[in-house]
C-alpha positions in Angstrom: 3.2 -11.5 -14.5 -0.1 -13.1 -13.9 -3.2 -11.1 -14.4 -4.7 -9.6 -11.2 -8.4 -10.4 -11.0 -9.0 -9.1 -7.4 -11.5 -6.3 -6.9 -10.5 -2.8 -6.4 -10.8 -1.7 -2.8 -10.0 1.5 -0.8 -6.4 0.6 -0.3 -5.8 0.1 -4.1 -7.4 3.5 -4.6 -5.3 5.1 -1.9 -2.0 3.7 -3.2 -2.8 4.8 -6.7 -3.6 8.3 -5.4 -0.3 8.4 -3.5 1.6 7.2 -6.6 0.0 9.9 -8.7 0.8 12.5 -6.0 4.5 11.4 -5.9 4.7 11.5 -9.7 3.3 15.0 -9.7 5.6 16.3 -7.1 8.6 14.8 -9.0 7.3 15.9 -12.4 7.4 12.3 -13.5 5.3 11.0 -16.4 3.8 7.5 -16.6 6.2 6.6 -19.4 9.2 7.5 -17.1 7.8 5.5 -14.2 7.4 2.6 -16.5 11.0 2.8 -17.8 12.4 3.3 -14.3 10.4 0.5 -12.7 10.6 -2.0 -15.6 6.8 -2.3 -15.6 5.0 -2.0 -19.0 3.5 1.4 -19.7 0.0 0.0 -20.1 0.3 -1.7 -16.7 1.6 1.5 -15.0 -1.3 3.4 -16.6 -3.9 0.9 -15.2 -2.2 0.9 -11.7 -2.0 4.7 -11.3 -5.7 5.0 -12.3 -6.6 2.2 -9.8 -7.9 0.2 -12.8 -6.2 -2.9 -11.4 -4.9 -3.9 -8.0 -1.2 -3.5 -7.5 0.8 -6.5 -6.3 3.7 -6.3 -3.9 6.4 -6.7 -6.5 4.9 -3.8 -8.6 4.7 -1.7 -5.4 8.4 -2.4 -4.6 9.5 -1.5 -8.2 7.4 1.6 -8.4 8.5 2.7 -4.9 12.1 2.3 -5.9 11.5 4.4 -9.1 9.8 7.1 -7.0 12.7 7.0 -4.5 10.5 6.1 -1.5 10.3 3.0 0.6 7.3 0.8 0.0 6.2 1.0 3.7 6.4 4.8 3.6 4.3 4.9 0.4 1.7 2.6 2.0 1.7 4.5 5.3 1.2 7.8 3.6 -1.5 6.4 1.3 -3.5 5.0 4.3 -3.1 8.2 6.4 -4.3 10.3 3.4 -7.2 8.0 2.8 -8.2 8.2 6.4 -8.0 12.0 6.3 -10.2 12.0 3.2 -12.7 9.6 4.9 -12.3 6.9 2.3 -10.5 4.4 4.5 -11.9 2.6 7.5 -10.5 3.6 10.9 -8.7 0.7 12.5 -10.6 -1.1 15.2 -7.5 -2.8 16.4 -3.8 -3.2 15.5 -2.2 -6.1 13.9 1.4 -6.7 14.7 4.0 -8.0 12.3 3.4 -11.5 13.6 -0.3 -11.2 12.8 -1.4 -11.0 16.4 -4.0 -8.5 17.4 -3.7 -6.2 20.4 -6.8 -6.6 22.6 -5.9 -3.7 24.8 -6.6 -1.2 22.0 -9.9 0.6 22.2 -12.3 -0.2 19.3 -13.0 2.7 16.9 -10.0 4.7 18.0 -7.3 5.6 15.5 -3.7 4.7 16.3 -0.5 5.9 14.6 1.6 3.3 12.9 4.8 3.0 14.8 8.3 1.8 13.8 8.5 -2.0 14.0 11.1 -3.7 16.1 14.0 -5.7 14.4 12.2 -8.9 15.4 8.9 -7.7 13.8 10.8 -6.8 10.6 12.5 -10.2 10.5 9.1 -11.8 10.7 7.8 -10.0 7.6 8.0 -12.4 4.8 6.4 -11.5 1.4 3.6 -14.0 2.2 2.9 -12.3 5.6 2.8 -8.9 4.0 0.4 -10.2 1.4 -1.8 -11.7 4.1 -1.8 -8.5 6.1 -2.7 -6.4 3.0 -5.5 -8.9 2.2 -6.8 -8.5 5.7 -6.6 -4.7 5.5 -8.6 -4.6 2.2 -11.3 -7.1 3.1 -14.5 -6.0 4.8 -15.0 -7.4 8.2 
């Protein structure tokens, strides 16, 4: 896998925190997560310490090993980061097709809802990566 040279942002920190939390609740060691996910132990160690940004393939493999859907892991990580005050509150919502909803009030927090089948069908790995980049980048 290529080396990830992106900076570490709040979302990377939040995902690493949630992965550590899940590991703790399941009594799973890093070496076990590495074995179950097929990700090298050194990489797992770096990812769970937020020493490097996680890519979508790593997220999917680690989520599977932790018996949780990737979207649920991300949703929980974001919600916990917002509770802790380490994540920005959303100023607007972005739908699966990348469109913003201008009817939402700026500065107000909104729950993440269940996407429609059409929205799920529109979520390609490239679209997910774009949405994650937009979520991590400062405005």
